[in-house]
C-alpha positions in Angstrom: 94.0 111.7 93.0 94.6 111.3 89.3 94.4 107.5 89.0 91.5 105.5 90.5 92.4 103.9 93.8 90.3 101.5 95.8 88.5 103.6 98.4 90.3 102.5 101.6 93.9 103.2 100.3 92.6 106.5 98.9 91.1 107.3 102.3 94.3 106.5 104.2 96.5 108.3 101.6 94.3 111.4 101.8 94.9 111.6 105.6 98.6 111.2 105.4 99.1 113.5 102.4 97.4 116.3 104.3 99.4 115.5 107.4 102.6 115.5 105.5 101.9 118.7 103.6 101.1 120.5 106.9 104.1 119.1 108.9 106.5 119.5 106.0 105.4 123.0 105.1 105.4 124.3 108.6 108.7 122.6 109.4 110.5 123.9 106.3 108.9 127.3 106.8 110.2 127.4 110.4 113.7 126.7 109.1 113.3 129.6 106.6 112.1 131.9 109.4 115.1 130.9 111.6 117.5 131.7 108.7 115.8 135.1 108.3 116.1 135.9 112.0 112.5 135.5 112.8 111.1 133.4 115.7 110.9 129.9 114.2 108.3 128.3 116.5 105.9 131.3 116.2 106.4 131.1 112.4 105.8 127.4 112.3 102.5 127.8 114.2 101.4 130.6 111.8 102.4 128.6 108.8 100.5 125.6 110.1 97.3 127.6 110.4 97.8 129.1 106.9 98.6 125.8 105.3 95.6 123.9 106.7 93.3 124.5 103.7 96.0 123.9 101.2 96.9 120.6 102.8 93.3 119.5 102.3 93.3 120.6 98.7 96.6 118.8 98.0 95.3 115.6 99.6 92.1 115.4 97.6 94.0 116.0 94.4 92.7 119.5 93.4 89.3 120.9 93.5 88.1 120.2 90.0 88.0 116.4 90.3 86.1 116.8 93.5 83.5 119.2 92.0 83.1 116.9 89.0 82.5 113.9 91.2 79.9 115.8 93.3 78.3 117.1 90.1 78.1 113.6 88.6 76.6 112.4 91.9 74.0 115.1 92.1 72.9 115.1 88.4 73.5 111.5 87.5 72.1 110.0 90.7 75.5 108.4 91.7 75.2 109.1 95.4 77.9 106.6 96.3 80.4 108.9 94.6 79.3 111.9 96.7 79.6 109.9 99.9 83.1 108.6 99.0 84.3 112.1 98.1 82.8 113.5 101.3 84.7 110.9 103.3 87.9 111.6 101.5 87.5 115.3 102.3 86.8 114.4 106.0 89.9 112.2 106.0 92.1 115.1 104.6 90.6 117.5 107.1 91.5 115.0 109.9 95.1 114.8 108.6 95.4 118.6 108.4 94.0 119.0 111.9 96.3 116.3 113.3 99.2 118.3 111.8 98.0 121.5 113.4 97.7 119.7 116.7 101.2 118.3 116.5 102.6 121.7 115.6 100.7 123.3 118.4 102.1 120.8 120.9 105.6 121.3 119.6 105.5 125.1 119.6 103.3 125.7 122.6 102.0 128.8 120.9 98.4 128.3 122.1 99.5 128.8 125.7 99.1 132.5 126.6 101.5 133.9 129.2 
């Protein structure tokens, strides 16, 4: 996240950005699949699984800032930064997993017949 935010707003934004990327990407991808004559619900489920890691990366603002923060925490003794970055990543993973769960509920692709 390019500009510095207070931790709690950044934590909440990280969750909802990952959730939005996953739901939006899978939803729009499902529309594209429908237009191409492919099964939209199956495609949405597949897109959700494929987008999970990208939703986390988008939510934390790219990987280089994260690595820089972790490096600074390790080599400069700023452990508070490491903990904050770890919690932001956990928040983003939670948002992405919530999105996958919602898509799974909507598509019912996890139920084998």
